[in-house]
MDAnalysis code that builds the backbone (N, CA, C; Angstrom):
import MDAnalysis as mda
import numpy as np

u = mda.Universe.empty(471, n_residues=157, atom_resindex=np.repeat(np.arange(157), 3), trajectory=True)
u.add_TopologyAttr("name", ["N", "CA", "C"] * 157)
u.add_TopologyAttr("resid", np.arange(1, 158))
u.add_TopologyAttr("resname", ["MET", "THR", "GLN", "LEU", "THR", "TYR", "SER", "PRO", "MET", "PRO", "THR", "ASP", "THR", "VAL", "ALA", "HIS", "LEU", "ARG", "ALA", "GLY", "GLY", "THR", "ASP", "ALA", "TYR", "ASP", "GLN", "PRO", "ALA", "GLU", "LYS", "THR", "ILE", "SER", "ASN", "GLY", "ALA", "GLY", "ASN", "PRO", "CYS", "ARG", "HIS", "CYS", "LEU", "SER", "PHE", "VAL", "PRO", "LYS", "GLY", "ALA", "GLY", "MET", "LEU", "ILE", "ILE", "ALA", "HIS", "ARG", "PRO", "PHE", "GLY", "LYS", "MET", "GLN", "PRO", "TYR", "ALA", "GLU", "THR", "GLY", "PRO", "ILE", "PHE", "LEU", "CYS", "ALA", "GLY", "ASP", "CYS", "ALA", "PRO", "PHE", "MET", "GLY", "ASN", "GLY", "ILE", "PRO", "LEU", "ILE", "LEU", "THR", "THR", "SER", "ALA", "ALA", "TYR", "LEU", "LEU", "LYS", "GLY", "TYR", "THR", "ALA", "ASP", "GLU", "ARG", "ILE", "CYS", "TYR", "GLY", "THR", "GLY", "LYS", "ILE", "VAL", "PRO", "PRO", "ASP", "ALA", "LEU", "PRO", "GLU", "TYR", "ALA", "ALA", "GLU", "LEU", "LEU", "SER", "ARG", "PRO", "GLU", "ILE", "ALA", "PHE", "VAL", "ASP", "VAL", "ARG", "SER", "ALA", "SER", "ASN", "ASN", "CYS", "PHE", "LEU", "THR", "ARG", "ILE", "THR", "ALA", "ASN", "ASN"])
u.atoms.positions = np.array([
    [284.345, -94.864, -103.913],
    [284.525, -94.442, -105.286],
    [284.004, -95.538, -106.218],
    [283.553, -95.132, -107.390],
    [283.049, -96.047, -108.404],
    [284.133, -97.043, -108.810],
    [283.768, -98.315, -108.917],
    [284.688, -99.344, -109.410],
    [284.810, -99.177, -110.920],
    [286.042, -99.091, -111.430],
    [286.283, -98.853, -112.850],
    [286.726, -100.120, -113.562],
    [286.265, -100.274, -114.796],
    [286.696, -101.364, -115.665],
    [287.439, -100.757, -116.845],
    [288.667, -101.207, -117.053],
    [289.500, -100.762, -118.168],
    [289.408, -101.846, -119.238],
    [288.909, -101.492, -120.414],
    [288.622, -102.498, -121.437],
    [289.710, -102.583, -122.500],
    [290.237, -103.797, -122.726],
    [291.160, -104.004, -123.836],
    [290.382, -104.126, -125.146],
    [291.086, -104.046, -126.267],
    [290.440, -104.353, -127.543],
    [289.934, -105.785, -127.471],
    [288.785, -106.058, -128.067],
    [288.255, -107.423, -128.038],
    [289.225, -108.413, -128.699],
    [289.368, -109.570, -128.082],
    [290.289, -110.589, -128.570],
    [289.953, -111.031, -129.991],
    [288.666, -111.125, -130.337],
    [288.317, -111.544, -131.697],
    [288.748, -110.502, -132.728],
    [288.679, -109.226, -132.382],
    [289.140, -108.160, -133.279],
    [290.650, -108.240, -133.449],
    [291.363, -108.448, -132.356],
    [292.827, -108.554, -132.401],
    [293.231, -109.778, -133.219],
    [292.562, -110.906, -133.023],
    [292.871, -112.116, -133.792],
    [292.644, -111.881, -135.284],
    [291.589, -111.186, -135.635],
    [291.290, -110.842, -137.032],
    [292.431, -110.027, -137.637],
    [292.912, -109.044, -136.914],
    [294.001, -108.198, -137.403],
    [295.308, -108.975, -137.518],
    [295.585, -109.821, -136.542],
    [296.807, -110.628, -136.577],
    [296.788, -111.624, -137.735],
    [295.604, -112.047, -138.141],
    [295.469, -113.018, -139.231],
    [295.441, -112.345, -140.606],
    [295.673, -111.039, -140.654],
    [295.702, -110.333, -141.929],
    [294.449, -109.559, -142.255],
    [293.491, -109.530, -141.323],
    [292.269, -108.757, -141.535],
    [292.574, -107.270, -141.600],
    [291.618, -106.517, -142.086],
    [291.851, -105.094, -142.298],
    [291.364, -104.237, -141.128],
    [291.951, -103.041, -141.060],
    [291.681, -102.113, -139.961],
    [290.562, -101.132, -140.312],
    [290.440, -100.062, -139.562],
    [289.383, -99.069, -139.760],
    [289.462, -98.377, -141.114],
    [290.630, -98.400, -141.752],
    [290.796, -97.814, -143.088],
    [290.822, -98.883, -144.170],
    [290.391, -100.096, -143.818],
    [290.348, -101.225, -144.737],
    [291.730, -101.600, -145.270],
    [292.730, -101.445, -144.405],
    [294.112, -101.782, -144.753],
    [294.604, -102.884, -143.819],
    [295.496, -103.761, -144.311],
    [296.102, -104.735, -143.397],
    [297.053, -104.017, -142.443],
    [297.299, -104.624, -141.310],
    [298.202, -104.031, -140.319],
    [299.610, -103.909, -140.877],
    [300.285, -102.843, -140.501],
    [301.710, -102.724, -140.787],
    [302.437, -103.565, -139.748],
    [303.448, -104.294, -140.200],
    [304.222, -105.136, -139.280],
    [305.597, -104.508, -139.103],
    [306.008, -104.425, -137.843],
    [307.301, -103.852, -137.519],
    [307.821, -104.501, -136.234],
    [308.958, -104.023, -135.771],
    [309.556, -104.516, -134.536],
    [309.550, -103.379, -133.515],
    [309.154, -103.680, -132.293],
    [309.110, -102.672, -131.237],
    [310.518, -102.242, -130.842],
    [310.684, -100.928, -130.704],
    [311.965, -100.409, -130.214],
    [311.973, -100.323, -128.693],
    [310.860, -100.728, -128.082],
    [310.774, -100.758, -126.629],
    [310.537, -99.403, -125.991],
    [310.348, -98.385, -126.799],
    [310.170, -97.035, -126.266],
    [308.700, -96.630, -126.296],
    [307.927, -97.242, -125.451],
    [306.539, -96.811, -125.288],
    [305.611, -97.188, -126.414],
    [305.565, -98.454, -126.773],
    [304.610, -98.940, -127.762],
    [303.500, -99.693, -127.022],
    [302.441, -98.996, -126.609],
    [301.405, -99.627, -125.797],
    [300.451, -100.501, -126.607],
    [300.367, -101.764, -126.231],
    [299.445, -102.701, -126.864],
    [298.051, -102.475, -126.288],
    [297.054, -102.343, -127.160],
    [295.684, -102.094, -126.705],
    [294.932, -103.366, -126.369],
    [295.613, -104.508, -126.406],
    [294.977, -105.762, -126.023],
    [295.405, -106.169, -124.610],
    [296.706, -106.251, -124.377],
    [297.180, -106.621, -123.029],
    [297.311, -105.398, -122.120],
    [297.200, -104.198, -122.702],
    [297.328, -102.919, -122.000],
    [298.658, -102.810, -121.257],
    [299.670, -103.424, -121.865],
    [301.048, -103.306, -121.416],
    [301.840, -102.808, -122.619],
    [303.154, -102.910, -122.560],
    [303.978, -102.419, -123.667],
    [304.529, -103.580, -124.480],
    [304.572, -103.394, -125.797],
    [305.170, -104.395, -126.670],
    [306.664, -104.422, -126.323],
    [307.200, -105.587, -125.938],
    [308.611, -105.648, -125.527],
    [309.571, -105.279, -126.653],
    [310.690, -104.712, -126.273],
    [311.728, -104.356, -127.235],
    [312.138, -105.603, -128.025],
    [312.186, -105.464, -129.343],
    [312.578, -106.554, -130.221],
    [311.440, -107.479, -130.618],
    [310.274, -107.307, -130.032],
    [309.116, -108.155, -130.347],
    [308.375, -107.603, -131.555],
    [307.683, -108.487, -132.252],
    [306.859, -108.063, -133.375],
    [305.705, -107.192, -132.907],
    [305.363, -106.232, -133.748],
    [304.328, -105.265, -133.395],
    [303.505, -104.948, -134.643],
    [302.216, -104.727, -134.450],
    [301.329, -104.297, -135.520],
    [300.950, -102.846, -135.300],
    [300.838, -102.104, -136.381],
    [300.340, -100.728, -136.336],
    [299.094, -100.698, -137.208],
    [297.996, -100.244, -136.630],
    [296.726, -100.204, -137.357],
    [296.014, -98.880, -137.115],
    [295.049, -98.593, -137.979],
    [294.111, -97.497, -137.742],
    [292.945, -98.089, -136.953],
    [292.617, -97.457, -135.839],
    [291.563, -97.995, -134.961],
    [290.508, -96.936, -134.696],
    [289.249, -97.368, -134.767],
    [288.102, -96.515, -134.453],
    [287.280, -97.272, -133.421],
    [287.398, -96.919, -132.145],
    [286.720, -97.690, -131.092],
    [285.238, -97.345, -130.925],
    [284.545, -97.234, -132.036],
    [283.127, -96.883, -132.021],
    [282.368, -97.860, -132.900],
    [281.093, -98.045, -132.608],
    [280.291, -99.028, -133.307],
    [279.921, -98.679, -134.732],
    [279.863, -97.391, -135.047],
    [279.484, -97.002, -136.403],
    [280.151, -95.675, -136.762],
    [280.163, -95.400, -138.042],
    [280.708, -94.122, -138.525],
    [279.742, -93.000, -138.128],
    [280.292, -91.956, -137.595],
    [279.532, -90.754, -137.233],
    [280.565, -89.670, -136.907],
    [280.165, -88.414, -136.825],
    [281.143, -87.337, -136.684],
    [282.066, -87.431, -135.466],
    [281.638, -88.099, -134.392],
    [282.457, -88.166, -133.182],
    [283.294, -89.442, -133.099],
    [283.235, -90.265, -134.125],
    [283.962, -91.539, -134.137],
    [285.399, -91.310, -134.593],
    [286.233, -90.909, -133.665],
    [287.631, -90.624, -133.974],
    [288.386, -91.897, -134.354],
    [289.290, -91.761, -135.305],
    [290.137, -92.856, -135.764],
    [291.585, -92.430, -135.617],
    [292.439, -93.365, -135.228],
    [293.856, -93.028, -135.111],
    [294.722, -94.265, -135.066],
    [296.019, -94.066, -135.114],
    [296.944, -95.194, -135.094],
    [297.096, -95.772, -133.691],
    [297.204, -97.102, -133.642],
    [297.486, -97.782, -132.377],
    [298.435, -98.944, -132.638],
    [298.998, -99.477, -131.555],
    [299.901, -100.624, -131.610],
    [299.238, -101.849, -130.981],
    [299.646, -103.017, -131.473],
    [299.252, -104.300, -130.885],
    [300.466, -105.213, -130.878],
    [300.562, -106.088, -129.895],
    [301.569, -107.143, -129.942],
    [301.258, -107.992, -131.175],
    [302.266, -108.304, -131.979],
    [302.039, -109.144, -133.160],
    [301.788, -110.593, -132.754],
    [302.432, -111.035, -131.686],
    [302.232, -112.389, -131.176],
    [301.132, -112.408, -130.139],
    [300.797, -113.608, -129.715],
    [299.745, -113.751, -128.711],
    [300.070, -112.998, -127.429],
    [299.063, -112.358, -126.891],
    [299.149, -111.750, -125.565],
    [297.776, -111.884, -124.933],
    [297.745, -112.011, -123.639],
    [296.471, -112.159, -122.931],
    [295.796, -110.799, -122.805],
    [294.477, -110.746, -122.975],
    [293.789, -109.474, -122.789],
    [293.893, -109.013, -121.338],
    [293.957, -107.722, -121.135],
    [293.997, -107.168, -119.781],
    [292.736, -107.577, -119.039],
    [292.909, -108.110, -117.838],
    [291.767, -108.536, -117.033],
    [291.962, -108.119, -115.582],
    [292.858, -107.175, -115.351],
    [293.179, -106.789, -113.993],
    [292.137, -105.907, -113.346],
    [292.246, -105.796, -112.056],
    [291.359, -104.915, -111.300],
    [291.965, -103.536, -111.112],
    [293.260, -103.419, -111.291],
    [293.927, -102.144, -111.099],
    [294.085, -101.374, -112.389],
    [294.888, -100.349, -112.311],
    [295.151, -99.506, -113.474],
    [296.145, -100.218, -114.387],
    [295.846, -100.297, -115.698],
    [296.778, -100.944, -116.626],
    [298.111, -100.205, -116.696],
    [299.163, -100.951, -116.977],
    [300.506, -100.383, -117.071],
    [300.573, -99.215, -118.042],
    [299.870, -99.294, -119.162],
    [299.967, -98.219, -120.162],
    [299.401, -96.883, -119.663],
    [298.725, -96.896, -118.525],
    [298.185, -95.646, -117.965],
    [298.985, -95.162, -116.761],
    [300.223, -95.616, -116.645],
    [301.029, -95.223, -115.482],
    [302.362, -94.599, -115.850],
    [302.687, -94.520, -117.121],
    [304.050, -94.127, -117.489],
    [304.172, -92.767, -118.159],
    [303.090, -92.170, -118.587],
    [303.144, -90.844, -119.214],
    [302.874, -89.768, -118.172],
    [303.232, -88.560, -118.527],
    [303.017, -87.440, -117.610],
    [301.541, -87.068, -117.498],
    [300.773, -87.330, -118.574],
    [299.370, -86.929, -118.567],
    [298.587, -87.713, -119.619],
    [297.278, -87.773, -119.407],
    [296.361, -88.460, -120.315],
    [295.154, -87.568, -120.569],
    [294.559, -87.713, -121.747],
    [293.348, -86.986, -122.102],
    [292.155, -87.894, -121.865],
    [291.207, -87.469, -121.047],
    [289.977, -88.215, -120.798],
    [288.807, -87.434, -121.362],
    [287.860, -88.173, -121.970],
    [286.640, -87.562, -122.497],
    [285.474, -88.489, -122.217],
    [284.367, -87.913, -121.762],
    [283.155, -88.679, -121.514],
    [282.273, -88.729, -122.748],
    [281.604, -89.879, -122.946],
    [280.721, -90.086, -124.092],
    [279.365, -90.577, -123.618],
    [278.349, -90.232, -124.386],
    [276.992, -90.698, -124.112],
    [276.819, -92.109, -124.671],
    [275.697, -92.744, -124.365],
    [275.444, -94.109, -124.831],
    [275.401, -94.204, -126.352],
    [275.061, -93.108, -127.036],
    [275.047, -93.135, -128.498],
    [276.394, -92.686, -129.089],
    [277.430, -92.785, -128.272],
    [278.826, -92.559, -128.679],
    [279.114, -91.120, -129.120],
    [278.480, -90.177, -128.468],
    [278.718, -88.756, -128.744],
    [279.519, -88.165, -127.583],
    [280.477, -87.304, -127.911],
    [281.250, -86.637, -126.864],
    [280.306, -85.794, -126.019],
    [280.459, -85.876, -124.726],
    [279.714, -85.024, -123.814],
    [280.581, -83.776, -123.610],
    [280.169, -82.683, -124.233],
    [280.984, -81.466, -124.227],
    [281.300, -80.994, -122.814],
    [282.521, -80.516, -122.656],
    [282.983, -80.014, -121.376],
    [283.660, -81.067, -120.516],
    [283.706, -82.321, -120.987],
    [284.314, -83.381, -120.177],
    [285.787, -83.595, -120.499],
    [286.245, -83.148, -121.653],
    [287.641, -83.361, -122.041],
    [288.583, -82.666, -121.075],
    [289.528, -83.434, -120.543],
    [290.455, -82.878, -119.559],
    [291.750, -83.682, -119.580],
    [292.861, -82.978, -119.518],
    [294.166, -83.626, -119.412],
    [294.490, -83.760, -117.935],
    [294.778, -85.013, -117.530],
    [295.026, -85.301, -116.113],
    [296.314, -86.105, -115.950],
    [296.999, -85.932, -114.810],
    [298.169, -86.777, -114.524],
    [297.698, -88.177, -114.139],
    [298.591, -89.172, -114.210],
    [298.188, -90.556, -113.915],
    [297.498, -90.744, -112.568],
    [297.955, -90.050, -111.540],
    [297.356, -90.255, -110.217],
    [295.945, -89.683, -110.100],
    [295.557, -88.778, -111.002],
    [294.216, -88.193, -110.975],
    [293.260, -88.897, -111.945],
    [293.776, -89.799, -112.756],
    [292.973, -90.454, -113.784],
    [291.776, -91.220, -113.201],
    [291.968, -92.107, -112.225],
    [290.803, -92.853, -111.708],
    [289.729, -91.944, -111.101],
    [290.155, -90.940, -110.381],
    [289.193, -90.043, -109.738],
    [288.371, -89.272, -110.767],
    [289.039, -88.748, -111.807],
    [288.300, -87.992, -112.817],
    [287.384, -88.917, -113.622],
    [287.861, -90.115, -113.962],
    [287.015, -91.063, -114.692],
    [285.772, -91.405, -113.865],
    [285.950, -91.662, -112.576],
    [284.818, -91.980, -111.699],
    [283.855, -90.799, -111.597],
    [284.407, -89.598, -111.524],
    [283.560, -88.392, -111.477],
    [282.692, -88.309, -112.731],
    [283.308, -88.518, -113.902],
    [282.540, -88.464, -115.145],
    [281.488, -89.564, -115.189],
    [281.870, -90.768, -114.815],
    [280.949, -91.900, -114.893],
    [279.823, -91.834, -113.872],
    [279.929, -90.953, -112.891],
    [278.838, -90.777, -111.935],
    [277.706, -89.941, -112.533],
    [277.979, -89.293, -113.654],
    [276.962, -88.482, -114.334],
    [276.064, -89.398, -115.168],
    [274.758, -89.284, -115.059],
    [273.855, -90.207, -115.744],
    [273.959, -90.189, -117.266],
    [274.362, -89.089, -117.852],
    [274.436, -89.010, -119.309],
    [275.719, -89.631, -119.884],
    [276.677, -89.952, -119.035],
    [277.951, -90.491, -119.521],
    [277.968, -92.009, -119.374],
    [278.154, -92.691, -120.511],
    [278.164, -94.154, -120.553],
    [279.567, -94.724, -120.447],
    [280.559, -93.993, -120.973],
    [281.937, -94.466, -120.935],
    [282.892, -93.288, -121.077],
    [284.137, -93.548, -120.702],
    [285.207, -92.554, -120.800],
    [286.316, -93.154, -121.652],
    [286.733, -92.419, -122.658],
    [287.881, -92.859, -123.446],
    [289.131, -92.151, -122.948],
    [290.211, -92.931, -122.876],
    [291.505, -92.400, -122.461],
    [292.393, -92.357, -123.691],
    [293.009, -91.200, -123.900],
    [293.906, -90.995, -125.033],
    [295.226, -90.425, -124.532],
    [296.222, -90.582, -125.364],
    [297.514, -89.967, -125.072],
    [297.353, -88.455, -125.099],
    [297.850, -87.771, -124.086],
    [297.779, -86.307, -124.066],
    [298.760, -85.693, -125.055],
    [299.798, -86.433, -125.420],
    [300.796, -85.879, -126.336],
    [300.544, -86.247, -127.799],
    [299.953, -87.424, -128.060],
    [299.743, -87.864, -129.443],
    [298.281, -88.080, -129.809],
    [297.381, -87.998, -128.848],
    [295.942, -88.163, -129.023],
    [295.529, -89.572, -129.442],
    [296.409, -90.557, -129.316],
    [296.068, -91.937, -129.677],
    [295.158, -92.556, -128.615],
    [294.174, -93.310, -129.075],
    [293.290, -94.029, -128.173],
    [294.085, -95.058, -127.382],
    [293.849, -95.123, -126.060],
    [294.534, -96.096, -125.205],
    [293.588, -97.166, -124.685],
    [292.491, -96.750, -124.060],
    [291.535, -97.712, -123.516],
    [290.216, -97.000, -123.227],
    [289.196, -97.797, -122.989],
    [287.883, -97.289, -122.608],
    [287.613, -97.704, -121.166],
    [287.031, -96.780, -120.405],
    [286.705, -97.048, -119.004],
    [285.189, -96.995, -118.843],
    [284.656, -97.983, -118.123],
    [283.249, -97.990, -117.771],
    [283.129, -98.198, -116.263],
    [281.956, -97.906, -115.737],
    [281.707, -98.120, -114.315],
    [281.255, -99.557, -114.119],
    [281.777, -100.182, -113.096],
    [281.420, -101.550, -112.762],
    [280.608, -101.489, -111.475],
    [279.322, -101.291, -111.628],
    [278.453, -101.133, -110.464],
    [277.811, -102.422, -110.053],
])
């Protein structure tokens, strides 16, 4: 099976937001405290611990504005956290009943017909299936219940 890479938000982007920089809507991050009930950080790809500081921002994981560049709310640890660098599946992709996967072309356009809601155990297989197609450059994983962006998957060949 294709080796998959799960990408965290870039550390320089996270540092910018933590330092008061603005998000995809040109707003500073909202600061709050995690209630510990499923606040997935898009940098460490784990959960913001209960009682820890948390940022809420509008995030658009695309290089430029265009019709397929979806924007939505995401969470980040307010304090330092290490970016996900694991070889396995990140924790944030193991705790929900299902995830929405969609394949995109190199020019960041949705490849129609690829959107599918899958359970956690089927996620790697479906992502690898999509990434085996020459027209698909990456797969975005979103919450199946809230449609929030979680992470981007690429093939590590």
